[in-house]
N, C-alpha and C positions, 0 to 999 in steps of 0.2 A: 728483927730487921730482915724478915724473910724476903720482902720485895727486892731489897738491895744486896741480898746474900751472895748472889753470883756476880763475880767481878771480872773485869778484863783490863789488863795492863798494857799500856803503850811503852815501847822501849826507848823512845827519845823525847826530847823536850818540845819539839815542834810537831804539831798535829794539824793535819788538814782534814776537815770534816765536811761532808755534804749533808744537809737536812732536806729531805723530801717528804711530802705529806699529801694526804687526801687523794689517793689514787682511784677510789670508788670503782673497783674492778667487779666484773660479773663472772659467772661460771663460763659463759661464752666469750671467747676472745674478741668477738665482734660486737660485744655489748656496748651500748651507747648511753651516755649520761648527758642530758641537755645537748644532744647532737654531736657529742665528742666521743670518739672511740678511745676509751680510757686505757685499754691495754696498749694500743698503738702509741699513745702519748707517753706512757710510762716506759715503753721500750726505747723511745727516742731519748728520754732523760737518762736512762741507764747507759745508753751508748755514749752519751756525752760525758757522763761521770767516769766512764772507763778510761778517758783520756786525761784525767785531772790529777793523777798521782795522789790519790786520796789514801788516808789511813783508815777511814771508816765512813760508812753511810748510816745516818740515823733516820729511820722511817718514823714519821710523826703521827701516825694514826689514820683512821678511816680508810683502811685497806679495801674493804668490801662495800659494795652497794646492795647486792642481793642476799648477803648473809649466808652464802653457801660455802661449804668446805672447798668446793671446786674453785672458788674465787681466790682463796688462800693458796691453793695448789698452783694456780696460775701465777700468782705473785712469785712464788718460789721458782717456778719454771722460767719466768722472765729474768730473774736474777741469775739463774744457772746458765741461761743462754747468752747473757751479756758477757762482755770481756772484763767485767768489773773484778779487779784483783784483790779487793779488800773486804773485810767482814761487814755485814749489815746487821744493825741492831734495831729494835723496835720498841714502841710504846703504844698502848691502845687508844683508839678514838671511840666516840660514842656508837659508831656503827659496828665495832669489832667485838669479838669474843676472845678473851685471853686464852681460853683453852685451845682454840683453833690456831691462834698465833704461836702458842707453845708447840702445837702439832707440827708446824713447819720449821721449828727452831733446831736445826741440825746442819752440819756442814758449814756453809758460808753464812747462814742466818743464825745469829746468836741470841740467846735469851738474857744475857747479862744486862743489869740495869745500873751498875756502878762501874764506870770506866775511869781510868786514872793514869797519870804518870807522876813523876817526882814532885811536880809543881802545880798540878791541876786535877781537880775531880770533876767528873761529868755525871750528872744524875738524870735518869729517865723516869719521870713520875707517872703515876696512874691517876688520871683525872676522870675516868669513866664513872658516871653515876647511874642511877636507875632510870633516868630520863635522858633525852638528847642533851640536856644541860650537863655541865661538869660538876663534880663534887670530889673533894679530897676528904675522906673521913678522918676522924680523930686519931685512929690507929696509924693511918698512913702519914698524917702530919707529924705524929710522934716519931715515926721511923725517919722521916726527913730531918727532923731536928736532931735526932740521935746521930745520924751520919755527919751532919754539919758540925756537931760538937766533938766528933771523934777525929777530926782532921784540922790542921791549920792551913791547908792549901786553899787557894782560890777555887771557886766552883762555878761551873756552867750548868744550868738547869733547863731541861726540856719537859714540856707537857703538851697535851693536845689542845685543850680548851683555852680560850683567851680569858685572862683574869681581870682585865679592865675593859670598859666599854669601847667599842669602835664607832659608835653612833651609826649603827647599821642594823639590818634585819636580824642578824645572828646574835645580837645582844640578848635576845630571849633565850638563847641556848649557851650562854657564857658560863664560865666557872663560877658557881653560885657563892662559894666562899673564897673567892679570889683574894680579897684584902687580907684574910687570915693567913693564907699561904704566903702572900707577898710580904707581909710584915714579918713572918718567920724568916724568910730569906734575907730581907734587908737587915733585920736585927742581928743576924749572924755575923755581919761585917765581912763576909767571905764571898758572897755570890756576886759575880760580875754581870750576869745577864740571865734572862729567861727567854727561851725561844719556843714558840708554839705554832700550831697550824690552825685548822678548823674554819678560819674566816675566809679562805680562798682568795687571798690577795696579800699585798705587801704593806706592812705597817711598822712604824717605829714609835714607841711610846715610852713614857717614864712613869715610875711609881716611886716617890721619894727619890733616892739616888740610883735606883735600879733601872737599867735599860731593858725594855721588853720588845722583842722582835717577832713579827709574824711572817711566816713564809708562805708564798703563794702555792697553789695546788699544782700537782702534775696533771690535773684534769681541767675542769672548767673553773673560771674565776667568777667571783661575785662582785657586782658593782659597788664601789665605795660611795659613802655619803648619802645613802638612801635607806629609808625604813622599809622599802619594798624589796622582795626577793627577786633580784634581777641578775641575770647571768651574762658573762662576756667571754667569748672564746678568744682570749689573748695569747693562746698557746701555753704550753707547760712551762714551769719555772722551778728553780731550786735555790737553796741558799748555801753559799760557801762560807765556812768559818775557819779562820786560820788562828791557831793558838801557838804563841811563842812564849815560853816560860809561863808567867802568870798574867799575860795580857792576851786579848783577842781582837781580831778585826773581822768584819763580816760584810758581805754584799749579796744581793740577789741576782741570779743569772736567768734571763728570759731566753728561751730557745728561739723565739721569733724576733729577738732583738728589741 
């Protein structure tokens, strides 16, 4: 269970989480992704999160666009310069390197992948494959199942790639063994929801009785309902998740309203 070996405990039964994802940073703080200054947008999101009385922030992957160590360092710098009072946890996207994410995992940025309190477990998965599409290998699926079998608590799961189609361009890069992962989660009878990024917009879908939520990007958004790769500057967004006991509620917050 090496991926989930490092844990983090919350001290109380009510947990307020923010899920942010797909920052696509560059080494240069003035770097632009589809005409959006991604560092500036992330800075705006972090400033708003600092006002939300959060217990943790989950970063959902695709930190970098140019794959440089300096882009990871910029992420850590933006977190440090914000007034965010809570820890930041992460999981990798297809653009990211786990080694470089581990490199910035100190101080406020944590490497734990199993968060919990007395009534809820939160698992941060690794869906990074060898291509832009996602893949959870058999070893990782076994780790997930082992963690689920080791607890009776309800569970919230995060991954980067979308496990069911959104009827859009990025379906060519979805989690290729998504049904296998989802059936594992549903069959456990413990998982309340799966939250992902990657698709750069807001979605709410179902697989059997499992809720699947997609969080928009802190950078550019991708147009819904088209097989073409189209971008929309709708402003940055993030997802608020409120956990009370063994239940959760969630909503997306758009900075531009």
